[in-house]
C-alpha positions in Angstrom: 153.8 -15.7 163.3 156.2 -13.6 165.4 159.5 -12.4 163.7 161.7 -14.1 166.3 160.4 -17.5 165.4 161.7 -17.3 161.8 165.2 -18.6 161.4 167.0 -18.6 158.1 169.9 -20.9 157.3 172.2 -17.9 157.7 170.9 -17.3 161.2 171.3 -21.0 162.1 174.9 -20.9 160.8 175.6 -17.7 162.9 174.1 -19.5 166.0 176.4 -22.5 165.4 179.4 -20.3 165.0 178.5 -18.6 168.3 178.2 -22.0 170.0 181.6 -23.1 168.7 183.1 -19.8 169.8 181.6 -20.1 173.3 183.0 -23.6 173.6 186.4 -22.4 172.5 186.3 -19.6 175.0 185.4 -22.1 177.8 188.3 -24.3 176.8 190.7 -21.4 176.8 189.5 -20.3 180.3 189.9 -23.8 181.7 193.4 -24.1 180.1 194.4 -20.7 181.6 193.1 -21.8 185.0 195.1 -25.0 184.9 198.3 -23.0 183.9 197.7 -20.5 186.6 197.3 -23.3 189.2 200.6 -24.9 188.0 202.2 -21.5 188.2 201.1 -20.8 191.7 202.1 -24.3 192.8 205.5 -24.0 191.1 206.2 -20.7 193.0 205.1 -22.2 196.3 207.4 -25.2 195.9 210.3 -23.0 194.7 209.9 -20.7 197.7 209.6 -23.7 200.1 212.9 -25.0 198.8 214.4 -21.5 199.2 215.3 -21.3 195.5 215.4 -18.2 193.3 214.0 -18.4 189.8 217.5 -18.3 188.5 218.7 -21.2 190.6 215.7 -23.4 189.7 216.2 -22.6 186.0 219.9 -23.6 186.2 219.1 -26.8 188.1 216.4 -27.7 185.6 218.2 -26.7 182.5 215.6 -24.1 181.4 215.7 -20.4 181.2 214.9 -18.0 184.0 212.3 -16.5 181.7 210.6 -19.8 181.3 210.3 -20.1 185.1 208.9 -16.6 185.3 206.3 -17.3 182.6 205.2 -20.5 184.3 204.9 -18.8 187.7 203.0 -15.9 186.2 200.5 -18.3 184.7 201.6 -17.3 181.2 203.0 -20.7 180.4 200.2 -21.8 177.9 202.8 -22.0 175.1 205.5 -23.4 177.4 206.7 -26.8 176.2 205.6 -29.7 178.4 209.3 -30.7 178.7 209.8 -27.5 180.7 207.2 -28.5 183.3 208.8 -32.0 183.4 212.3 -30.6 184.0 211.1 -28.3 186.8 209.3 -31.2 188.5 212.4 -33.4 188.2 214.3 -30.7 190.3 211.4 -30.6 192.8 211.4 -34.4 193.3 215.2 -34.4 193.9 215.2 -31.6 196.4 211.9 -32.2 198.2 213.1 -35.8 198.7 216.0 -34.5 200.6 214.0 -32.5 203.2 214.1 -33.9 206.6 211.7 -33.9 208.3 209.1 -33.8 205.5 206.1 -31.7 206.5 202.6 -32.7 205.3 202.7 -29.8 202.9 206.1 -30.8 201.5 204.9 -34.5 201.3 201.9 -33.4 199.2 204.2 -31.3 197.0 206.6 -34.2 196.6 203.7 -36.5 195.5 202.5 -34.1 192.9 206.0 -33.4 191.6 206.6 -37.2 191.3 203.4 -37.5 189.4 204.2 -34.6 187.1 207.7 -35.9 186.4 206.9 -39.5 185.6 209.0 -40.8 182.7 207.5 -42.3 179.6 207.1 -46.0 180.0 209.5 -48.1 177.9 207.9 -49.7 174.9 207.1 -53.4 175.2 209.2 -55.9 173.2 206.2 -57.0 171.3 205.3 -54.5 168.5 201.8 -53.3 168.4 200.1 -52.6 165.0 199.0 -49.3 166.6 202.4 -48.3 167.8 203.2 -44.6 167.2 206.3 -43.9 165.2 206.5 -40.3 166.4 208.1 -40.2 169.9 206.5 -36.8 170.7 203.0 -38.2 170.1 203.9 -41.3 172.2 205.0 -38.9 175.0 201.8 -36.9 174.8 199.7 -40.1 175.0 201.8 -41.4 177.8 201.4 -38.2 179.7 197.7 -38.2 179.2 197.4 -41.7 180.6 199.4 -40.8 183.7 196.9 -38.1 184.7 193.9 -38.7 186.9 190.7 -39.0 185.0 189.4 -35.6 186.2 192.5 -33.8 184.9 192.7 -35.4 181.4 190.1 -33.0 179.9 192.1 -30.0 181.2 195.3 -31.4 179.7 193.5 -31.7 176.3 192.3 -28.1 176.6 195.8 -26.9 177.3 197.0 -28.8 174.2 194.2 -27.3 172.1 194.8 -23.8 173.3 198.5 -24.1 172.7 198.0 -25.4 169.2 195.6 -22.6 168.4 198.0 -20.0 169.8 200.9 -21.4 167.7 199.0 -22.0 164.4 199.0 -19.3 161.7 195.7 -17.5 161.8 193.5 -18.6 159.0 189.8 -18.2 158.5 187.7 -20.9 160.3 186.5 -23.8 158.1 183.2 -23.3 156.5 180.2 -24.6 158.5 178.7 -27.9 157.3 176.1 -27.6 154.6 172.6 -27.2 155.9 170.0 -29.5 154.4 167.3 -27.8 152.5 163.9 -27.9 154.2 160.7 -29.0 152.4 159.5 -25.4 152.6 162.6 -24.0 150.9 162.5 -26.7 148.2 158.8 -25.9 147.5 159.6 -22.2 147.3 162.3 -22.7 144.7 160.4 -25.2 142.4 158.1 -23.7 139.8 154.4 -24.6 140.0 
């Protein structure tokens, strides 16, 4: 039997950790790509409107540094409310452009989409209603996204949470079942 065919439980655990690590890396890359895309788009809209970062920040009620981080694609830990405020400004000022070019019309549609308010709760209480308004907002935002963008949104949330969480060792891998061969090797004859 060749040596490469032998796999101990430790080797299997190491392989599983590498698989989890690879998936985490893929999620981080996708989240970063989405953030960079939003940053480029934000800069393009701001420049089309002729705004400086400072002017956009003042109109949106956010800091100039937040605008800079978003545009540089470093907004992974930027609160979602910052993106929402920026897009509220874009909707207001893109709507005032006359005539509205095809490019500006596309930007306006995206800004409207990204600045949608949370729907008002129905009068009838649901047994599954969330008490925490932040969670309700996250779920509402998720449901406003097109199907193909929802997974990216979740990756951004995951990456943000991982970046903000205190670093602690990863949880232990699940216990591996003992094979019949291992059981036979440990039992006396």
